C-alpha positions in Angstrom: 0.2 18.6 21.1 -1.5 16.2 23.5 -4.9 16.8 22.0 -4.0 14.3 19.2 -3.5 11.5 21.7 -6.3 9.3 22.9 -6.6 7.5 26.2 -6.1 3.7 26.4 -9.8 2.9 26.6 -10.5 4.9 23.4 -7.5 3.2 21.7 -8.8 -0.2 22.8 -12.3 0.5 21.5 -10.9 1.7 18.1 -8.8 -1.4 17.9 -11.8 -3.6 18.7 -13.8 -1.9 16.0 -11.0 -2.4 13.4 -10.6 -6.1 14.3 -14.3 -6.6 14.1 -14.4 -4.8 10.7 -11.6 -7.0 9.4 -13.4 -10.2 10.6 -16.6 -9.1 8.9 -14.9 -8.3 5.7 -13.1 -11.7 5.8 -16.3 -13.6 6.4 -18.3 -11.7 3.8 -15.6 -12.2 1.1 -14.6 -15.7 2.1 -16.6 -17.3 -0.6 -15.3 -15.1 -3.4 -13.8 -17.0 -6.3 -10.4 -16.0 -7.6 -10.4 -14.7 -11.2 -10.2 -17.5 -13.8 -7.6 -17.7 -16.6 -10.1 -16.2 -19.1 -10.5 -13.1 -16.9 -6.7 -12.8 -16.4 -6.1 -13.2 -20.2 -8.7 -10.6 -21.0 -7.2 -8.1 -18.6 -3.7 -8.7 -20.0 -4.9 -8.2 -23.5 -6.8 -5.0 -22.8 -4.1 -3.5 -20.5 -0.9 -4.2 -22.4 0.3 -0.6 -21.8 0.5 -1.5 -18.0 2.9 -4.4 -18.9 5.1 -2.6 -21.4 8.6 -2.0 -20.3 11.5 0.0 -21.7 14.9 -1.6 -22.3 16.4 -2.6 -18.9 19.8 -3.5 -17.5 20.8 -5.2 -14.3 24.1 -3.8 -13.0 26.6 -3.3 -10.3 28.4 -0.1 -9.6 31.3 1.4 -7.7 30.9 5.0 -6.6 33.7 7.2 -5.3 33.8 10.9 -4.4 37.1 11.6 -6.2 38.7 10.7 -9.5 41.9 9.4 -8.0 40.2 6.7 -6.0 38.1 5.7 -9.0 41.2 5.3 -11.1 42.8 3.1 -8.4 39.8 0.9 -8.3 39.6 0.8 -12.1 43.2 -0.4 -12.2 42.4 -3.2 -9.7 39.6 -4.3 -12.0 41.9 -4.2 -15.1 44.3 -6.5 -13.2 41.5 -9.0 -12.9 40.1 -8.4 -9.4 36.5 -9.4 -9.0 34.1 -6.4 -9.4 32.0 -7.5 -6.5 35.0 -7.6 -4.1 36.3 -4.2 -5.4 32.9 -2.7 -4.9 32.6 -4.0 -1.4 36.0 -2.6 -0.4 36.1 0.7 -2.3 32.6 2.0 -3.1 30.9 4.6 -1.0 27.4 3.7 -2.3 24.8 2.1 -0.1 24.8 -1.1 -2.3 28.6 -1.6 -1.7 27.8 -4.2 1.0 26.0 -6.2 -1.7 29.0 -6.1 -4.0 27.7 -3.0 -5.7 24.5 -4.7 -7.0 21.9 -2.1 -7.9 19.5 -4.4 -9.7 17.3 -3.6 -12.7 16.7 -0.1 -14.1 14.9 1.1 -17.2 16.4 3.3 -19.9 15.8 6.9 -19.0 15.5 6.2 -15.2 19.0 7.5 -14.3 21.0 10.7 -14.9 21.9 11.1 -18.6 25.6 10.3 -18.5 25.0 7.3 -16.3 22.1 6.1 -18.6 24.2 6.5 -21.7 27.1 4.6 -20.3 25.0 1.7 -18.9 22.9 1.2 -22.0 26.0 1.2 -24.3 27.4 -1.9 -22.5 26.8 -5.5 -23.1 26.4 -8.0 -20.3 29.7 -8.7 -18.7 31.3 -5.4 -19.8 32.7 -2.8 -17.4 32.4 0.9 -18.1 35.1 3.5 -18.1 34.9 6.0 -15.2 31.7 8.1 -15.5 31.3 11.4 -13.7 27.9 12.4 -12.5 26.5 14.8 -9.8 26.8 11.8 -7.4 30.5 11.2 -7.9 32.6 8.9 -10.1 31.1 5.6 -11.2 32.3 2.4 -12.7 29.5 0.1 -13.9 29.3 -3.6 -14.7 26.3 -4.7 -16.7 25.2 -8.2 -15.6 22.1 -8.7 -17.8 19.9 -6.9 -20.2 16.2 -7.1 -21.2 14.8 -5.7 -24.5 11.9 -3.3 -24.5 8.6 -5.0 -24.9 5.5 -6.4 -23.2 6.2 -8.6 -20.2 5.0 -12.2 -20.8 1.6 -13.2 -19.4 3.2 -15.9 -17.2 5.4 -13.3 -15.5 2.4 -11.0 -14.7 -0.3 -13.5 -14.0 0.0 -13.3 -10.2 0.0 -9.5 -10.3 -3.1 -9.4 -12.5 -4.9 -12.0 -10.3 -4.2 -9.8 -7.2 -5.4 -6.7 -9.0 -8.6 -8.3 -10.2 -9.2 -9.9 -6.8 -8.9 -6.5 -5.1 -11.2 -4.8 -7.6 -13.8 -7.6 -7.3 -13.5 -7.5 -3.5 -14.1 -3.8 -3.3 -17.0 -4.0 -5.7 -18.5 -6.9 -3.8 -18.1 -5.0 -0.4 -19.6 -1.8 -1.8 -22.7 -3.8 -3.0 -22.9 -5.7 0.3 -22.8 -2.4 2.3 -25.4 -0.8 0.0 -27.8 -3.7 0.7 -27.2 -3.5 4.4 -27.8 0.3 4.4 -31.3 -0.3 2.9 -32.2 -2.3 6.0 -30.8 0.1 8.5 -32.6 3.3 9.6 -30.2 6.2 10.0 -31.0 9.3 11.9 -28.7 12.3 11.3 -28.6 14.8 14.2 -27.7 18.1 12.5 -27.0 19.6 15.9 -24.0 17.3 16.4 -22.6 18.4 13.0 -23.0 22.0 13.9 -21.0 21.4 17.1 -18.3 19.6 15.2 -17.9 22.5 12.8 -17.2 25.0 15.6 
């Protein structure tokens, strides 16, 4: 078990090399220009499948382990209590502390009964009690998005980061290739044989 550990001096040397490598990469790529609008637009238009989404809903939920508790919580909601408050007090789901807020999900992402119930509701509506393998659920849909392609404005930053990373990797690969041409490398096959033993 201890053979996987390295001593402090080895660790320090590895850290020094990593930091040096990071500094070199930062210096070498410092002058790189960010992708322009034309490059971003071209990427967007040629990769629409990457930005296509299914129908989505943003929702809150209350989850209980038994039907009786779920019915009691449902009655509180029918009497006008706030969904967020009831979820905080009665749900056993991890998101209970956030008022039951789950966030956005795409159609087909959840268990079938849950998916069917959620995507049949309009924003503001509360579901009847739904049974699933996870317990008894009550959902409240907060918002909905139709299926479609996400707008360019929404994905511009994501595309810019993706193109920058791709350009940076290509630039570094070229830079390293040039450097290797000027460096003489000697491979000692005896060392490789020792390592294979």
